PAZAKOL-400222 format. One line per 2 residues: their letters; for each residue x, y, z of N, C-alpha, C. Coordinates in nm, 2 decimals. Example, Ala and Ser with C-alpha at 12.3 -4.5 7.8 and 13.67 -1.06 7.14 Angstrom:
! PAZAKOL-400222
AS> 1.32,-0.57,0.78,1.23,-0.45,0.78,1.32,-0.33,0.78 | 1.28,-0.22,0.71,1.37,-0.11,0.71,1.29,0.00,0.79
This chain:
! PAZAKOL-400222
ML> 14.41,13.63,9.32,14.31,13.54,9.37,14.26,13.58,9.50 | 14.13,13.56,9.52,14.07,13.59,9.65,14.11,13.49,9.76
KV> 14.13,13.53,9.88,14.15,13.44,9.99,14.02,13.41,10.05 | 13.99,13.29,10.08,13.87,13.25,10.14,13.88,13.26,10.29
EN> 13.80,13.35,10.35,13.80,13.38,10.49,13.65,13.37,10.54 | 13.64,13.38,10.67,13.51,13.39,10.74,13.43,13.26,10.71
YE> 13.50,13.15,10.70,13.42,13.02,10.68,13.46,12.94,10.80 | 13.35,12.90,10.87,13.38,12.82,10.99,13.29,12.70,10.99
KK> 13.36,12.58,11.00,13.28,12.45,11.00,13.24,12.43,11.15 | 13.12,12.38,11.16,13.07,12.34,11.29,13.00,12.20,11.27
GE> 13.08,12.10,11.29,13.03,11.96,11.27,13.00,11.95,11.12 | 12.88,11.90,11.09,12.83,11.89,10.95,12.78,12.02,10.90
EA> 12.75,12.11,10.98,12.69,12.23,10.93,12.79,12.34,10.92 | 12.77,12.44,10.84,12.87,12.54,10.82,12.79,12.68,10.83
SV> 12.86,12.77,10.89,12.81,12.91,10.90,12.89,12.99,10.79 | 12.81,13.05,10.71,12.88,13.13,10.60,12.84,13.28,10.61
SV> 12.95,13.36,10.61,12.92,13.50,10.62,12.88,13.56,10.49 | 12.83,13.68,10.50,12.79,13.75,10.37,12.91,13.77,10.28
ET> 13.02,13.80,10.35,13.15,13.82,10.27,13.19,13.69,10.20 | 13.18,13.57,10.26,13.21,13.45,10.20,13.11,13.42,10.09
LS> 12.98,13.44,10.11,12.89,13.42,10.00,12.92,13.51,9.88 | 12.96,13.63,9.91,13.00,13.72,9.80,13.12,13.66,9.72
KI> 13.22,13.61,9.80,13.34,13.55,9.74,13.30,13.43,9.65 | 13.20,13.35,9.70,13.16,13.23,9.63,13.10,13.28,9.49
KH> 13.02,13.38,9.50,12.96,13.43,9.37,13.07,13.48,9.28 | 13.17,13.55,9.33,13.28,13.60,9.25,13.35,13.48,9.19
LT> 13.38,13.38,9.27,13.46,13.26,9.22,13.38,13.18,9.12 | 13.25,13.17,9.14,13.17,13.10,9.03,13.17,13.18,8.90
AD> 13.17,13.31,8.91,13.18,13.39,8.79,13.32,13.37,8.72 | 13.42,13.35,8.80,13.56,13.33,8.75,13.56,13.19,8.68
LR> 13.47,13.10,8.70,13.47,12.97,8.63,13.44,12.99,8.48 | 13.39,13.11,8.45,13.36,13.14,8.31,13.47,13.21,8.23
SN> 13.58,13.23,8.30,13.69,13.30,8.24,13.75,13.22,8.12 | 13.80,13.29,8.03,13.87,13.23,7.91,14.01,13.18,7.95
DG> 14.06,13.23,8.07,14.19,13.19,8.12,14.18,13.07,8.20 | 14.24,12.96,8.16,14.24,12.83,8.23,14.29,12.84,8.37
TV> 14.39,12.92,8.39,14.45,12.94,8.53,14.35,13.01,8.62 | 14.28,13.10,8.57,14.18,13.17,8.66,14.07,13.07,8.69
RR> 14.03,12.99,8.60,13.92,12.89,8.62,13.97,12.79,8.73 | 14.10,12.74,8.71,14.15,12.64,8.80,14.16,12.70,8.94
EA> 14.21,12.82,8.96,14.22,12.88,9.09,14.09,12.90,9.15 | 13.99,12.94,9.07,13.86,12.96,9.13,13.80,12.83,9.18
RQ> 13.82,12.72,9.09,13.77,12.59,9.14,13.84,12.55,9.27 | 13.97,12.57,9.28,14.04,12.52,9.40,13.99,12.60,9.52
AL> 13.96,12.73,9.50,13.91,12.81,9.61,13.77,12.76,9.65 | 13.69,12.73,9.55,13.55,12.68,9.58,13.56,12.54,9.65
VF> 13.65,12.46,9.62,13.67,12.33,9.68,13.71,12.36,9.83 | 13.80,12.45,9.85,13.84,12.49,9.99,13.72,12.53,10.07
IG> 13.64,12.61,10.01,13.52,12.66,10.08,13.43,12.54,10.11 | 13.41,12.45,10.02,13.34,12.32,10.04,13.19,12.33,10.02
KP> 13.12,12.27,10.11,12.98,12.25,10.10,12.90,12.38,10.09 | 12.94,12.49,10.15,12.86,12.61,10.13,12.86,12.66,9.98
AV> 12.95,12.61,9.90,12.96,12.65,9.76,12.87,12.57,9.67 | 12.82,12.45,9.72,12.75,12.36,9.64,12.62,12.41,9.58
DL> 12.54,12.48,9.65,12.42,12.53,9.60,12.44,12.63,9.49 | 12.55,12.70,9.48,12.57,12.79,9.37,12.65,12.73,9.26
LI> 12.71,12.61,9.28,12.77,12.54,9.18,12.67,12.45,9.10 | 12.58,12.39,9.16,12.48,12.30,9.09,12.42,12.37,8.97
PL> 12.37,12.49,8.97,12.31,12.54,8.85,12.40,12.56,8.73 | 12.53,12.57,8.76,12.63,12.58,8.66,12.66,12.45,8.58
LK> 12.61,12.34,8.63,12.62,12.21,8.56,12.54,12.22,8.43 | 12.45,12.31,8.42,12.37,12.33,8.30,12.42,12.43,8.20
DS> 12.54,12.49,8.24,12.60,12.60,8.16,12.63,12.54,8.02 | 12.62,12.63,7.92,12.64,12.58,7.78,12.79,12.56,7.75
DD> 12.88,12.62,7.83,13.02,12.61,7.81,13.08,12.49,7.87 | 13.14,12.40,7.79,13.20,12.28,7.83,13.30,12.30,7.94
DV> 13.38,12.40,7.93,13.49,12.43,8.03,13.43,12.46,8.17 | 13.32,12.53,8.17,13.25,12.57,8.29,13.20,12.44,8.36
RW> 13.13,12.36,8.28,13.07,12.24,8.33,13.18,12.15,8.39 | 13.29,12.14,8.31,13.41,12.05,8.35,13.46,12.10,8.49
EV> 13.48,12.23,8.50,13.54,12.28,8.63,13.44,12.26,8.74 | 13.31,12.28,8.72,13.21,12.26,8.82,13.21,12.11,8.87
VK> 13.21,12.02,8.77,13.20,11.88,8.81,13.33,11.84,8.88 | 13.44,11.89,8.84,13.57,11.87,8.91,13.56,11.92,9.06
AL> 13.50,12.04,9.08,13.49,12.09,9.21,13.39,12.00,9.29 | 13.28,11.97,9.23,13.18,11.89,9.31,13.23,11.75,9.34
AE> 13.32,11.70,9.25,13.38,11.57,9.28,13.46,11.57,9.41 | 13.54,11.68,9.42,13.62,11.70,9.54,13.54,11.73,9.66
IA> 13.44,11.80,9.65,13.36,11.84,9.77,13.27,11.72,9.81 | 13.23,11.64,9.71,13.15,11.51,9.74,13.03,11.53,9.83
DP> 12.95,11.63,9.79,12.83,11.65,9.87,12.71,11.58,9.80 | 12.64,11.49,9.87,12.53,11.42,9.81,12.42,11.50,9.75
RA> 12.41,11.63,9.78,12.31,11.72,9.72,12.33,11.73,9.57 | 12.45,11.71,9.52,12.48,11.72,9.38,12.46,11.59,9.30
AS> 12.43,11.48,9.37,12.42,11.35,9.31,12.33,11.34,9.19 | 12.21,11.39,9.21,12.11,11.38,9.10,12.15,11.46,8.98
DL> 12.20,11.58,9.00,12.25,11.66,8.89,12.37,11.60,8.82 | 12.46,11.54,8.90,12.58,11.47,8.84,12.53,11.35,8.76
VG> 12.43,11.28,8.80,12.38,11.17,8.72,12.33,11.22,8.59 | 12.26,11.33,8.59,12.21,11.39,8.46,12.33,11.42,8.36
LL> 12.45,11.45,8.41,12.56,11.47,8.33,12.62,11.35,8.26 | 12.57,11.23,8.30,12.61,11.11,8.24,12.56,11.10,8.09
MD> 12.47,11.20,8.06,12.42,11.20,7.92,12.48,11.33,7.85 | 12.58,11.40,7.91,12.63,11.52,7.85,12.70,11.48,7.72
HN> 12.70,11.58,7.62,12.77,11.55,7.49,12.92,11.55,7.50 | 12.98,11.61,7.61,13.12,11.62,7.63,13.17,11.50,7.71
FG> 13.26,11.42,7.65,13.31,11.30,7.71,13.38,11.33,7.84 | 13.46,11.44,7.85,13.53,11.48,7.97,13.44,11.51,8.08
VR> 13.33,11.58,8.06,13.23,11.61,8.16,13.16,11.48,8.21 | 13.13,11.39,8.11,13.06,11.27,8.15,13.16,11.18,8.24
WL> 13.28,11.17,8.20,13.38,11.09,8.28,13.40,11.15,8.42 | 13.41,11.28,8.43,13.43,11.34,8.56,13.30,11.32,8.65
AV> 13.18,11.32,8.58,13.06,11.30,8.66,13.06,11.16,8.71 | 13.10,11.06,8.63,13.11,10.92,8.68,13.20,10.91,8.80
EA> 13.32,10.97,8.79,13.42,10.97,8.90,13.37,11.04,9.02 | 13.28,11.15,9.00,13.23,11.22,9.12,13.12,11.14,9.19
LI> 13.05,11.05,9.12,12.94,10.98,9.18,13.00,10.86,9.26 | 13.10,10.80,9.22,13.15,10.68,9.29,13.18,10.70,9.44
PM> 13.25,10.81,9.48,13.27,10.83,9.63,13.14,10.86,9.71 | 13.03,10.90,9.64,12.91,10.92,9.70,12.84,10.80,9.75
GG> 12.88,10.68,9.69,12.83,10.55,9.73,12.68,10.54,9.72 | 12.61,10.50,9.82,12.47,10.48,9.82,12.39,10.61,9.79
DA> 12.45,10.72,9.82,12.38,10.85,9.79,12.36,10.87,9.64 | 12.44,10.81,9.56,12.43,10.82,9.42,12.34,10.72,9.35
LK> 12.31,10.61,9.43,12.24,10.50,9.37,12.10,10.53,9.33 | 12.02,10.59,9.41,11.88,10.62,9.38,11.86,10.71,9.26
PL> 11.93,10.82,9.25,11.92,10.90,9.13,11.97,10.83,9.01 | 12.08,10.75,9.02,12.13,10.68,8.91,12.03,10.57,8.86
LE> 11.97,10.50,8.94,11.87,10.40,8.90,11.75,10.46,8.84 | 11.71,10.57,8.90,11.59,10.65,8.85,11.62,10.69,8.71
KL> 11.74,10.75,8.68,11.77,10.80,8.55,11.78,10.69,8.45 | 11.83,10.57,8.49,11.83,10.45,8.41,11.69,10.41,8.36
TE> 11.60,10.42,8.45,11.46,10.38,8.42,11.39,10.48,8.33 | 11.44,10.61,8.34,11.38,10.72,8.26,11.44,10.72,8.12
HP> 11.57,10.69,8.11,11.64,10.70,7.98,11.73,10.58,7.95 | 11.66,10.46,7.94,11.74,10.34,7.92,11.80,10.34,7.78
ES> 11.75,10.42,7.69,11.80,10.43,7.55,11.93,10.50,7.54 | 11.98,10.57,7.64,12.10,10.65,7.63,12.22,10.56,7.66
SW> 12.30,10.53,7.55,12.42,10.45,7.57,12.52,10.52,7.66 | 12.53,10.65,7.65,12.62,10.72,7.74,12.58,10.70,7.88
LR> 12.46,10.71,7.91,12.41,10.69,8.05,12.44,10.55,8.10 | 12.41,10.45,8.01,12.43,10.31,8.05,12.57,10.28,8.08
RG> 12.66,10.34,7.99,12.81,10.31,8.01,12.85,10.38,8.14 | 12.81,10.50,8.17,12.85,10.56,8.29,12.79,10.49,8.41
AL> 12.67,10.45,8.40,12.61,10.38,8.51,12.68,10.25,8.54 | 12.72,10.18,8.44,12.79,10.05,8.45,12.92,10.08,8.53
HV> 12.99,10.18,8.49,13.12,10.21,8.56,13.09,10.24,8.71 | 12.99,10.32,8.74,12.96,10.36,8.88,12.92,10.23,8.95
LH> 12.83,10.15,8.89,12.78,10.04,8.96,12.89,9.93,8.99 | 12.98,9.91,8.89,13.09,9.82,8.92,13.17,9.87,9.04
NL> 13.19,10.00,9.05,13.26,10.05,9.17,13.18,10.04,9.30 | 13.05,10.06,9.29,12.97,10.05,9.41,12.96,9.91,9.46
AK> 12.96,9.81,9.36,12.96,9.67,9.40,13.08,9.63,9.48 | 13.18,9.71,9.48,13.30,9.68,9.56,13.29,9.74,9.70
KP> 13.18,9.82,9.73,13.16,9.88,9.85,13.10,9.78,9.95 | 13.04,9.83,10.06,12.98,9.74,10.16,12.89,9.63,10.09
PD> 12.88,9.52,10.15,12.80,9.41,10.10,12.66,9.44,10.06 | 12.59,9.53,10.13,12.45,9.56,10.10,12.44,9.63,9.96
LK> 12.54,9.71,9.93,12.54,9.77,9.79,12.56,9.67,9.68 | 12.66,9.58,9.71,12.69,9.47,9.61,12.56,9.39,9.58
EL> 12.49,9.35,9.69,12.37,9.27,9.67,12.26,9.35,9.59 | 12.26,9.48,9.62,12.16,9.56,9.55,12.19,9.59,9.41
VG> 12.31,9.62,9.37,12.34,9.66,9.23,12.39,9.54,9.15 | 12.42,9.43,9.22,12.47,9.31,9.14,12.39,9.27,9.02
PV> 12.26,9.26,9.03,12.18,9.21,8.92,12.17,9.32,8.81 | 12.19,9.45,8.84,12.18,9.55,8.74,12.30,9.54,8.64
IP> 12.41,9.51,8.70,12.54,9.51,8.62,12.53,9.42,8.50 | 12.50,9.29,8.51,12.49,9.21,8.39,12.38,9.26,8.29
SL> 12.28,9.32,8.34,12.17,9.36,8.25,12.23,9.48,8.16 | 12.32,9.55,8.21,12.38,9.66,8.13,12.49,9.61,8.04
EG> 12.54,9.49,8.06,12.64,9.43,7.98,12.58,9.34,7.87 | 12.46,9.30,7.89,12.40,9.20,7.81,12.34,9.24,7.68
FE> 12.27,9.16,7.62,12.20,9.18,7.49,12.09,9.28,7.51 | 12.08,9.38,7.42,11.98,9.48,7.43,11.96,9.54,7.57
PE> 12.07,9.60,7.62,12.07,9.66,7.76,11.97,9.77,7.78 | 11.93,9.84,7.67,11.83,9.94,7.68,11.69,9.89,7.73
IG> 11.67,9.76,7.71,11.55,9.69,7.75,11.58,9.61,7.88 | 11.69,9.54,7.87,11.73,9.45,7.98,11.76,9.51,8.11
CL> 11.80,9.64,8.11,11.83,9.70,8.24,11.71,9.75,8.32 | 11.59,9.76,8.25,11.48,9.81,8.32,11.43,9.73,8.44
GP> 11.41,9.60,8.42,11.36,9.52,8.53,11.45,9.52,8.65 | 11.58,9.49,8.63,11.68,9.50,8.75,11.69,9.63,8.81
AY> 11.68,9.74,8.73,11.69,9.87,8.79,11.56,9.90,8.87 | 11.45,9.87,8.82,11.32,9.89,8.90,11.33,9.80,9.03
TA> 11.37,9.68,9.02,11.38,9.59,9.14,11.48,9.65,9.24 | 11.59,9.70,9.20,11.69,9.76,9.29,11.63,9.89,9.35
LD> 11.56,9.97,9.27,11.49,10.09,9.33,11.39,10.05,9.44 | 11.31,9.94,9.41,11.21,9.90,9.51,11.28,9.85,9.64
KL> 11.39,9.78,9.62,11.46,9.73,9.74,11.52,9.85,9.81 | 11.57,9.94,9.74,11.63,10.06,9.80,11.53,10.14,9.88
KG> 11.41,10.16,9.82,11.30,10.23,9.89,11.25,10.15,10.01 | 11.25,10.02,10.00,11.22,9.93,10.11,11.31,9.94,10.23
SV> 11.44,9.95,10.19,11.54,9.96,10.30,11.54,10.10,10.37 | 11.50,10.20,10.29,11.48,10.33,10.35,11.36,10.33,10.44
NM> 11.25,10.27,10.39,11.13,10.26,10.48,11.16,10.18,10.60 | 11.24,10.08,10.60,11.27,10.00,10.72,11.34,10.09,10.82
LL> 11.43,10.17,10.77,11.51,10.26,10.86,11.42,10.36,10.92 | 11.31,10.40,10.86,11.22,10.50,10.91,11.13,10.45,11.02
V> 11.11,10.32,11.02,11.01,10.26,11.11,11.07,10.25,11.25
C-alpha cells in the first residue's frame, strides 16, 4: 500500500504536491481492483488525503461497477466535502441499494450544504420512489439540526409521507427552495 506523503493542510486550503496527485490517481485506480482488501486500503488512504482527493473521486460516482461506486461514496462520506453533495444526491436514484443508502448517510453530515441539491433533485424527479425515500431520511435527520433547517424542511417531510408524494412533494420542495434562495440572498446583502 502507498503511504500518503507531501500533503500539508493550511487552514481550509490544502497544498498538494505532484507526487500526492500521482498517488491519488493510483489510489483511485485501485478502487477498481477485484480484491476487496485493495479497494478498502485505497479508500482509507484517499480518506486520509481528504479534500484534495474529492475532485478525482466525484467522476467515479458514475462508474458502472457497483463496488467502485460503493467505495467512492464511502470515502466521500468520511471526507464530507460539500462539493460532492450534488453528485451524492444523484446517487439516491442508483439501482444499487447499498450505494443509495451510503449516499443518504453521506448527505446527512453535510447539513445545509446538501439541502439545495436535494430539493432541486426532488423537483426534477418527484416520480422516483428511491429518491423520495432517500430524501425523506435525509430531511428527517436535517430537521434535527439547527432550528432554521427544521423550519425549512419541516413542510417537505409530511409531503413525502402523504398520499401521492410524487405530486405532493413539489409545492413544499419549491417553497423550501425559494426560502433557501432568499436566505442566501439576505446573507449576500
